[in-house]
C-alpha positions, 0 to 999 in steps of 0.5 A, a space after each residue: 335226240 342224237 345229232 349227226 355229229 355225235 352219231 358220226 363221232 360214235 361210229 368213228 370211235 367205235 370203228 377205230 377200236 374194232 379195227 385195232 382189235 381186228 388187225 393189230 398192225 400193218 396196212 390193214 389197220 393203217 388203212 382202216 384207221 385212216 378211213 375212219 379218220 377221213 369221215 370225222 367232221 365230214 359231210 355225207 356227200 364228202 364221204 360218198 365222194 371219197 368212197 367213189 374215188 377210192 373205188 376207182 383207185 382200187 380198180 387200178 391197184 388190184 394187181 399192184 403191191 398187196 400192202 398198198 391194195 390192202 391199205 386202200 381196200 380197208 380204207 374204203 371198207 370203213 368209209 362204206 361202214 360209216 355210210 351204212 350206219 348213216 344210211 340207217 340214221 338218215 333213213 336214206 340209202 347212201 349207196 345202192 347196196 346200203 343199208 345192211 342188217 349190220 348197219 341197222 344193228 349198229 345204228 340202233 345201238 348208237 341211237 337207242 330204241 325209239 330215238 331218231 337223228 336230228 334233221 332226218 326225215 320222219 
């Protein structure tokens, strides 16, 4: 069985690698990495609360400087990605629109077929 911490660490580590490959440098990379790093060693409740707070922040930044907007947009998207994967692993939708098929694929990759997460309901 995989612990929640080990699962979360793997999602964060893989996510940072993907962000570096996708964005190279700039506010999108900075926001993505910061979003993933926020999630490390946090509870699900902390990550959901941060996603909600960032959603509100983005509403006010929509007409603001684009670098700041893209930083916070990518930050929130990575929080959402982590919540997407955790929704699958915990068998519980953590946001109303989660999980997605991509979340299932990533969780299956991390957990392996037939494995379950310690502490998840059966």
